matplotlib code that plots the C-alpha trace (Angstrom):
import matplotlib.pyplot as plt

x = [7.9, 7.3, 10.7, 12.4, 10.6, 11.3, 15.0, 15.2, 13.5, 15.6, 18.9, 18.7, 19.2, 16.1, 17.9, 18.6, 15.0, 13.9, 16.3, 14.7, 11.2, 12.3, 14.0, 11.1, 8.6, 10.4, 11.1, 7.5, 6.3, 8.4, 7.1, 10.4, 10.6, 13.3, 15.3, 17.6, 20.8, 24.5, 26.3, 23.3, 21.6, 24.7, 25.2, 21.6, 21.8, 25.2, 24.6, 27.3, 26.8, 25.2, 27.3, 25.4, 22.5, 22.6, 19.5, 18.8, 16.0, 14.6, 15.0, 17.3, 17.9, 19.4, 15.9, 15.3, 18.1, 16.0, 13.4, 16.2, 17.5, 14.0, 13.6, 16.8, 19.4, 22.8, 24.2, 27.8, 28.5, 26.9, 28.4, 26.6, 28.1, 26.8, 23.7, 24.6, 23.8, 25.5, 23.6, 23.9, 20.4, 19.3, 20.7, 23.9, 22.6, 24.8, 22.9, 23.9, 21.1, 22.0, 20.3, 19.6, 21.7, 21.6, 24.6, 25.5, 27.9, 30.3, 31.3, 34.9, 37.0, 39.1, 42.2, 42.4, 45.5, 46.5, 48.8]
y = [56.4, 53.0, 53.2, 53.7, 50.8, 48.5, 49.5, 48.9, 45.4, 44.3, 45.4, 44.1, 40.5, 38.8, 39.0, 42.8, 43.3, 41.6, 43.9, 46.9, 45.8, 44.9, 48.3, 50.1, 48.2, 48.7, 52.4, 53.1, 51.2, 53.5, 56.6, 57.3, 58.4, 56.2, 56.7, 54.5, 56.6, 56.3, 53.9, 51.6, 54.4, 55.2, 51.6, 51.2, 54.1, 53.2, 49.4, 48.3, 45.5, 46.5, 45.5, 46.9, 49.1, 52.5, 54.0, 57.4, 57.9, 61.1, 60.4, 58.2, 54.8, 53.6, 53.2, 50.5, 48.4, 45.9, 45.6, 44.9, 42.1, 40.6, 40.5, 38.3, 41.1, 40.8, 44.2, 44.3, 47.8, 50.9, 54.3, 56.3, 59.8, 59.6, 57.4, 54.8, 51.1, 48.5, 45.3, 41.9, 40.7, 37.1, 36.1, 38.1, 41.4, 44.2, 47.3, 50.7, 52.8, 56.4, 59.4, 62.3, 65.4, 69.0, 70.4, 74.0, 75.9, 78.1, 81.1, 80.9, 83.9, 84.7, 86.8, 89.9, 90.5, 94.1, 94.8]
z = [29.6, 28.0, 26.2, 29.5, 31.2, 28.2, 28.3, 32.0, 31.9, 28.8, 30.3, 33.9, 34.9, 36.6, 39.9, 39.4, 38.5, 41.6, 43.5, 41.9, 42.9, 46.5, 47.1, 45.6, 47.6, 51.0, 50.3, 49.4, 52.5, 54.6, 52.8, 51.0, 47.4, 45.6, 42.4, 40.4, 40.0, 39.4, 37.2, 36.5, 34.7, 32.6, 31.8, 30.8, 28.4, 26.9, 26.7, 29.0, 31.5, 34.7, 37.7, 40.5, 41.3, 43.0, 44.5, 46.1, 48.6, 49.9, 53.6, 55.8, 54.2, 57.5, 58.8, 56.3, 57.5, 59.4, 56.6, 54.1, 56.3, 56.9, 53.0, 52.7, 51.9, 53.4, 54.8, 53.6, 54.8, 56.4, 56.2, 59.0, 58.0, 54.4, 55.4, 52.8, 53.0, 50.8, 50.2, 48.6, 47.6, 47.0, 43.6, 44.1, 43.0, 44.6, 45.7, 47.2, 48.9, 49.7, 51.1, 48.7, 49.4, 48.4, 46.7, 47.0, 44.6, 46.3, 44.1, 43.1, 44.1, 41.1, 41.6, 39.4, 37.5, 36.8, 33.9]

ax = plt.figure().add_subplot(projection="3d")
ax.plot(x, y, z, "-o")
ax.set_aspect("equal")
plt.show()
């Protein structure tokens, strides 16, 4: 775990780290588990610059909207159907907070070829 934390801290800008702590704090206060996901994780692991932060919460992130605004975040977009909030945090860190979803695989129906 220490290697992951070191990698996270060494790859994010100070503004991005403040964003991680803010999202984590507000999500936990609302009783929501929160995870760093998406391109930020890929970029941390591959060494590319991290342009934005994607978070997934177990619950509805839309209920955090007022708390984000009180903390100084600017809501740049909200997608009600996917329950996703896009934020610009102080220091210009861009953040997306989405609701965790369950994916279900549907079996493919292959056609049978008779020779």
